[in-house]
C-alpha positions as CSV (number, residue, x, y, z in Angstrom):
1,X,6.7,168.8,70.4
2,X,5.8,165.8,72.6
3,X,2.5,167.3,73.5
4,X,1.7,168.1,69.9
5,X,2.7,164.6,68.8
6,X,0.6,162.9,71.4
7,X,-2.3,165.1,70.4
8,X,-2.0,164.0,66.8
9,X,-1.9,160.3,67.8
10,X,-4.9,160.6,70.0
11,X,-6.8,162.5,67.2
12,X,-5.9,159.8,64.6
13,X,-7.0,157.0,67.0
14,X,-10.3,158.7,67.6
15,X,-10.9,159.1,63.9
16,X,-10.2,155.4,63.3
17,X,-12.5,154.4,66.2
18,X,-15.3,156.5,64.8
19,X,-14.8,155.2,61.3
20,X,-14.9,151.6,62.6
21,X,-18.2,152.3,64.4
22,X,-19.7,153.9,61.3
23,X,-18.6,150.9,59.2
24,X,-20.3,148.4,61.6
25,X,-23.5,150.4,61.7
26,X,-23.7,150.4,57.9
27,X,-23.3,146.6,57.6
28,X,-25.9,145.7,60.2
29,X,-29.0,147.0,58.5
30,X,-28.0,145.3,55.2
31,X,-27.5,142.0,57.1
32,X,-30.9,142.3,58.7
33,X,-32.6,143.0,55.4
34,X,-31.0,140.1,53.8
35,X,-32.2,137.7,56.5
36,X,-35.8,139.0,56.2
37,X,-35.8,138.5,52.4
38,X,-34.3,135.0,52.7
39,X,-37.0,134.0,55.1
40,X,-39.8,135.0,52.7
41,X,-41.4,132.1,50.8
42,X,-43.7,132.5,47.9
43,X,-46.3,129.8,46.9
44,X,-48.8,129.5,44.1
45,X,-52.4,128.3,44.7
46,X,-52.8,125.0,42.8
47,X,-56.4,123.9,43.1
48,X,-58.7,123.9,40.1
49,X,-58.7,126.5,37.3
50,X,-61.5,129.0,37.8
51,X,-61.8,128.1,41.5
52,X,-60.0,129.0,44.7
53,X,-59.4,127.8,48.2
54,X,-60.8,129.1,51.4
55,X,-58.8,131.5,53.6
56,X,-59.2,130.9,57.4
57,X,-58.6,133.1,60.4
58,X,-56.6,130.4,62.2
59,X,-55.0,127.0,61.5
60,X,-56.6,125.2,64.4
61,X,-60.4,125.3,64.6
62,X,-60.4,128.4,62.5
63,X,-63.3,130.1,60.9
64,X,-63.8,130.8,57.2
65,X,-63.1,134.5,56.5
66,X,-65.4,134.7,53.5
67,X,-62.4,135.2,51.2
68,X,-60.8,132.9,48.7
69,X,-57.3,132.5,47.3
70,X,-57.9,132.0,43.5
71,X,-56.2,129.2,41.6
72,X,-52.9,130.4,40.0
73,X,-52.4,133.4,42.3
74,X,-49.1,133.8,44.2
75,X,-48.9,134.6,48.0
76,X,-46.1,135.4,50.4
77,X,-45.8,133.0,53.3
78,X,-45.0,134.8,56.5
79,X,-45.5,131.9,58.9
80,X,-46.0,128.1,58.9
81,X,-47.8,125.9,61.3
82,X,-49.1,122.3,61.7
83,X,-52.6,121.7,63.1
84,X,-53.7,118.9,65.4
85,X,-54.3,116.6,62.5
86,X,-50.8,117.0,61.2
87,X,-51.7,119.2,58.3
88,X,-49.5,122.0,57.2
89,X,-50.8,125.6,57.0
90,X,-49.3,128.8,55.6
91,X,-50.0,132.3,57.1
92,X,-50.4,134.7,54.2
93,X,-51.6,137.8,56.2
94,X,-52.8,138.9,59.6
95,X,-55.6,136.4,60.5
96,X,-55.2,134.7,57.1
97,X,-54.3,131.0,56.8
98,X,-54.4,128.6,53.8
99,X,-53.8,124.8,53.6
100,X,-50.4,124.0,52.2
101,X,-51.6,121.0,50.3
102,X,-53.3,123.2,47.8
103,X,-50.1,125.1,46.9
104,X,-46.9,124.6,45.0
105,X,-43.7,126.7,45.1
106,X,-44.2,129.9,43.1
107,X,-41.4,129.0,40.7
108,X,-42.3,125.3,40.4
109,X,-42.4,123.8,37.0
110,X,-44.1,120.7,38.3
111,X,-47.5,122.3,38.8
112,X,-50.4,119.9,38.3
113,X,-51.7,119.9,34.8
114,X,-55.4,119.9,34.0
115,X,-56.3,117.3,31.5
116,X,-58.7,118.2,28.8
117,X,-61.2,115.9,27.2
118,X,-61.1,115.3,23.5
119,X,-63.8,116.6,21.3
120,X,-64.9,113.0,20.3
121,X,-65.3,111.9,24.0
122,X,-67.2,115.1,24.9
123,X,-69.7,114.7,22.0
124,X,-70.3,111.0,22.7
125,X,-71.0,111.7,26.3
126,X,-73.3,114.6,25.5
127,X,-75.3,112.3,23.2
128,X,-75.7,109.6,25.9
129,X,-76.7,112.2,28.5
130,X,-79.3,113.7,26.1
131,X,-81.0,110.3,25.7
132,X,-81.2,109.8,29.5
133,X,-82.7,113.2,30.2
134,X,-85.7,113.2,32.6
135,X,-87.4,115.7,34.9
136,X,-85.7,116.3,38.2
137,X,-89.0,115.3,39.8
138,X,-88.5,111.7,38.7
139,X,-88.3,109.2,41.5
140,X,-84.7,108.3,42.1
141,X,-82.8,105.6,43.9
142,X,-80.3,107.0,46.4
143,X,-78.7,103.6,46.8
144,X,-78.0,103.3,43.1
145,X,-76.6,106.8,43.1
146,X,-74.2,106.0,45.9
147,X,-73.2,102.7,44.3
148,X,-72.4,104.3,40.9
149,X,-70.6,107.2,42.6
150,X,-68.4,104.8,44.6
151,X,-67.5,102.9,41.4
152,X,-65.9,106.1,40.1
153,X,-63.5,106.4,43.1
154,X,-59.9,106.6,41.9
155,X,-60.7,108.0,38.5
156,X,-58.9,111.1,37.2
157,X,-59.9,114.7,37.6
158,X,-60.5,115.9,34.0
159,X,-61.4,119.5,33.4
160,X,-64.7,119.5,31.5
161,X,-65.0,115.7,31.9
162,X,-68.3,114.0,32.5
163,X,-67.5,110.3,31.9
164,X,-65.1,108.1,30.0
165,X,-61.5,109.1,31.1
166,X,-62.6,111.2,34.1
167,X,-64.7,113.9,35.6
168,X,-64.7,117.4,37.0
169,X,-66.9,118.0,40.0
170,X,-70.2,118.8,38.2
171,X,-69.4,116.3,35.5
172,X,-69.4,113.5,38.1
173,X,-72.7,114.5,39.7
174,X,-74.3,114.9,36.3
175,X,-73.1,111.5,35.1
176,X,-74.1,109.6,38.3
177,X,-77.6,111.1,38.7
178,X,-78.3,110.6,35.0
179,X,-77.1,107.0,34.8
180,X,-78.3,105.8,38.3
181,X,-81.5,107.7,38.7
182,X,-82.5,109.1,35.3
183,X,-82.3,112.6,36.7
184,X,-80.9,115.4,34.5
185,X,-79.2,117.9,36.9
186,X,-77.7,120.2,34.2
187,X,-74.0,120.4,33.5
188,X,-72.7,123.1,35.7
189,X,-72.8,123.8,39.5
190,X,-74.9,126.9,38.6
191,X,-77.5,124.7,37.0
192,X,-77.4,122.0,39.6
193,X,-77.8,124.2,42.6
194,X,-81.2,125.3,41.2
195,X,-82.6,121.7,41.3
196,X,-84.5,120.0,44.1
197,X,-85.2,121.6,47.5
198,X,-82.8,123.0,50.0
199,X,-82.2,120.9,53.1
200,X,-80.5,121.6,56.4
201,X,-76.9,120.4,56.8
202,X,-78.1,118.8,60.1
203,X,-80.7,116.7,58.1
204,X,-78.6,115.3,55.3
205,X,-79.6,112.0,53.6
206,X,-77.6,109.8,51.3
207,X,-77.9,111.1,47.8
208,X,-78.1,114.8,48.7
209,X,-76.0,117.2,46.7
210,X,-73.5,119.3,48.6
211,X,-72.3,122.7,47.3
212,X,-69.4,125.0,48.2
213,X,-69.3,128.7,47.6
214,X,-72.2,131.1,47.0
215,X,-75.6,129.5,47.5
216,X,-76.7,130.9,44.0
217,X,-73.4,130.4,42.2
218,X,-71.3,127.7,43.8
219,X,-67.9,126.7,42.6
220,X,-67.9,123.0,43.7
221,X,-70.3,120.1,44.2
222,X,-70.2,116.6,45.7
223,X,-72.6,113.7,46.6
224,X,-73.4,113.0,50.2
225,X,-73.1,109.2,50.8
226,X,-73.9,109.0,54.6
227,X,-71.8,108.6,57.7
228,X,-70.7,112.3,57.4
229,X,-68.9,111.5,54.1
230,X,-69.2,112.6,50.5
231,X,-67.8,111.7,47.1
232,X,-66.5,114.3,44.7
233,X,-64.1,115.0,41.9
234,X,-61.7,117.0,44.1
235,X,-58.6,118.3,42.3
236,X,-56.3,117.3,39.4
237,X,-54.0,115.8,42.0
238,X,-56.6,113.9,43.9
239,X,-59.2,112.8,41.3
240,X,-62.5,111.3,42.5
241,X,-62.3,110.6,46.2
242,X,-64.4,110.1,49.3
243,X,-63.9,112.5,52.2
244,X,-65.3,113.3,55.6
245,X,-67.1,116.6,56.1
246,X,-64.8,119.1,57.8
247,X,-65.1,122.6,59.2
248,X,-62.1,123.6,57.1
249,X,-64.0,122.8,53.9
250,X,-67.6,122.9,54.8
251,X,-70.5,123.1,52.3
252,X,-72.6,126.2,52.0
253,X,-75.8,124.6,50.9
254,X,-77.3,121.1,50.4
255,X,-80.0,120.1,47.8
256,X,-82.3,117.1,47.7
257,X,-83.3,116.0,44.2
258,X,-84.3,112.4,44.9
């Protein structure tokens, strides 16, 4: 009887031990999965409607991959890093990095809003531009262009704006060249990139137009003002600003119209 009793006790203890191991093994994968999910961050690209931001292969001295993250799209952040200039970058894929400053949390309700111009302002501006229309071959004054562009610094980014309350990128260039030099560039980046002659990025002169994106259908434009700097209507959050040319956001083509 003692032998049988001891055998039963040993068997019961073994069963409890095996059950305990099985229970631990079942919990561990769930815990690991939970940690991975908690570490995943989602962000939304918040740049300019219809445009996107460049995707780079590294966050320090990276190269443009030729791909863009369109405005309004949501991305999973798998890593985060800070470059030598103190700027935050998000890794969204293997060899794919985007600048954090052009994103908001995916569930954010504080996304930057794009201001729309009123019909009255648009019509009034269109009338003024029409009166000032001249051939792009007209002699221009680069100094006057830079002076007028500088006077717009700090104004708001307004989607479709070309004067008055603010500007979008091509609205700013159209307004400045028309008012300062009597040159009609056209209203969109597609029109403006067809004007003047293409110049090397190593041979820029104040007053040259800088374009980003496709050489035939760019999505952004600014005015080179010298000293490796340019003025442009950047984003709804930044408005009209002056920036230094950077390899992280480098123009694809430059045009001389003056």
